[in-house]
Steps between C-alpha positions, in 0.01 A plus 500: 500500500628849410508750788518850353512733802628519854138508621436166325823353641390602853228235476771230489734640768414416862427793734526757221439857606478802273697810589499831311681378186605143573394177672665287769438132555660173608769379259427161339869433438583425863328432832392860557338560837455877445428684175829575330401483132455849355329537162344769283404584141825567314574771245405263215166421659595152621541393861845571644644413838741305720529347845666719760609188694626250238547732201263285288388667177155543354544245220612232747187575701284457189676169420451373859128587487459343156394833353591644159687829496326746260647655194550880506170685461513685170832662569702252300418291200391151606762332281835542671803418287741253662869473422684198640864551596774238527855500634811428291449124554148513359325456836182697558550787750179706478222660293468870438130591475403821321147645518400805297259779605262649243704826518809312373688477828597161636543304822773240539534230762697176526383148570718202589347154479622286787566126475168423672308711243435806717563844354725735694464870417850639502780579258753222443839537671811546294566649161219492243619366169362528150131425453453175305858391582444122467393538138798724431739252659356217287528687168669276242842613386483710188143621560441878527429633846294818551522701820224745597481737795211415732257211526231665285736555208634147539148354483424712192821376336411141590154541351627639170806281437613142536784595730538324836213264428 
């Protein structure tokens, strides 16, 4: 079930109490005896928050409750563009997610898929290498290699040529 607002989320959080511009309730991520989970409607219209005791984030709370975190409400296009990044050995290190607003501005965040399938929302550690590096590393000898600046131009180049495919 999608929960779109902090008020809706309050129905799932034990001992939730509304304050002027936020809610407090018992954290579901640990054995919380007193309300320590603070949450509110974020700038993008979706619930935001964290636990003051354990540091648990809003998305972990949604996962624990079996709730679906909503997409941004009209501020960004629903189709985010995802760019997977790899290290020099070809191992996956993270995904850069780019969402565009109707006014042309964009929001970027990073996701890292853990071994157990959970998504962690943080930028990968270490140096970021070329986008699409595994395909570049596997280019047959003698084949032309094109390099473009930025993921968007790289995708455009991939869509219009046979390079790196």
